[in-house]
DORO-912029 format. One record per residue (C-alpha): y, x, z; residue number from 1. Coordinates in steps of 0.02 Angstrom, whole numbers, plus 32768, in hexadecimal, padded with zeros to 4 digits. Layout:
N
{{Y, X, Z}, NUM}
...
end
This chain:
92
{{EED2, 431F, 7E33}, 1}
{{EE8B, 4265, 7E56}, 2}
{{EE19, 4262, 7EF3}, 3}
{{ED5F, 4242, 7EB8}, 4}
{{ECE9, 41D6, 7EFE}, 5}
{{ECC4, 424C, 7F8E}, 6}
{{ED6E, 426A, 7FB9}, 7}
{{ED99, 41BA, 7F9A}, 8}
{{ED15, 4188, 8014}, 9}
{{ED5F, 41EF, 808F}, 10}
{{EE08, 41B9, 8085}, 11}
{{EDCC, 40FA, 80A3}, 12}
{{ED72, 4143, 8120}, 13}
{{EE0C, 4188, 8172}, 14}
{{EE7D, 40E7, 815C}, 15}
{{EE07, 406D, 8189}, 16}
{{EDD6, 40DC, 8237}, 17}
{{EDEB, 4063, 82C5}, 18}
{{EDF1, 3FC0, 8253}, 19}
{{ED7E, 3F3B, 827F}, 20}
{{ED11, 3F2E, 81E5}, 21}
{{EC96, 3EA0, 81B6}, 22}
{{EBEC, 3ED7, 8192}, 23}
{{EBFB, 3E9D, 80FC}, 24}
{{EC79, 3F11, 80B1}, 25}
{{EC34, 3F77, 8026}, 26}
{{EC87, 4021, 8015}, 27}
{{EC20, 4051, 7F89}, 28}
{{EC6D, 3FBC, 7F17}, 29}
{{ED15, 3FE4, 7F5B}, 30}
{{ECED, 4098, 7F1B}, 31}
{{ECC3, 4054, 7E7D}, 32}
{{ED67, 3FE5, 7E5F}, 33}
{{EDE7, 4079, 7EA0}, 34}
{{EDB6, 4111, 7E27}, 35}
{{EE4C, 4150, 7DE5}, 36}
{{EEAF, 412D, 7E76}, 37}
{{EF0E, 419C, 7EF3}, 38}
{{EEF1, 41B4, 7FB7}, 39}
{{EF9F, 4150, 7FC0}, 40}
{{EF41, 40A6, 7F62}, 41}
{{EEC4, 40B5, 7FCD}, 42}
{{EF1F, 40C6, 8064}, 43}
{{EF76, 402A, 802A}, 44}
{{EECE, 3FD7, 7FF6}, 45}
{{EE93, 3FE6, 80A2}, 46}
{{EF49, 3FAB, 80ED}, 47}
{{EF42, 3F25, 8082}, 48}
{{EE8E, 3EE8, 80AF}, 49}
{{EED2, 3EF1, 816B}, 50}
{{EF6C, 3E79, 812E}, 51}
{{EEEB, 3DFA, 80D7}, 52}
{{EE83, 3DE8, 817A}, 53}
{{EF16, 3DD1, 81EE}, 54}
{{EF55, 3D3D, 8166}, 55}
{{EEAB, 3CFC, 8170}, 56}
{{EEAE, 3D04, 8219}, 57}
{{EDED, 3D6F, 8212}, 58}
{{EDB9, 3DBF, 82A8}, 59}
{{ED79, 3E4D, 822F}, 60}
{{EDAD, 3E9E, 817C}, 61}
{{ED3B, 3E44, 810C}, 62}
{{ED00, 3E9B, 8073}, 63}
{{ED64, 3E1D, 8007}, 64}
{{EE08, 3E49, 806D}, 65}
{{EDD7, 3EFC, 8011}, 66}
{{EDD2, 3E9B, 7F6C}, 67}
{{EE66, 3E49, 7F74}, 68}
{{EEB4, 3EDA, 7FA8}, 69}
{{EE6D, 3F3F, 7F0F}, 70}
{{EEBC, 3EC5, 7E9D}, 71}
{{EF57, 3EBB, 7EEA}, 72}
{{EF64, 3F83, 7EF9}, 73}
{{EF30, 3F8E, 7E36}, 74}
{{EFB5, 3EFF, 7E0B}, 75}
{{F032, 3F67, 7E54}, 76}
{{F008, 3FFD, 7DEC}, 77}
{{F00B, 3FA5, 7D53}, 78}
{{F0A2, 400F, 7CF6}, 79}
{{F129, 3FB1, 7CB6}, 80}
{{F165, 3F8A, 7C06}, 81}
{{F1F8, 3FF6, 7BF3}, 82}
{{F249, 3F77, 7B8E}, 83}
{{F229, 3EF2, 7C07}, 84}
{{F269, 3F5E, 7C87}, 85}
{{F311, 3F97, 7C36}, 86}
{{F336, 3ED9, 7C11}, 87}
{{F315, 3EB7, 7CC4}, 88}
{{F38C, 3F41, 7CF5}, 89}
{{F41C, 3F02, 7C83}, 90}
{{F412, 3E3E, 7CD3}, 91}
{{F3FE, 3E6F, 7D8C}, 92}
end
């Protein structure tokens, strides 16, 4: 089963422990946008937020970094059109 809100909060807490988070990080907003995601998705979001902060040369991970990370992880979860995938495989 997919983690509920409380479980997602715990997962995010685990994966952000030791990260230098800015005070503007709003975990409740992150939780709203991550309903239906797996623990692996949440871990990816935390890691990706850190990568966005590094790219911005930021000293702390800000909420905007989490927002970008959520967008990227959601995009990676979007189902691929099977016909397009078959065509890609045929021509690659």
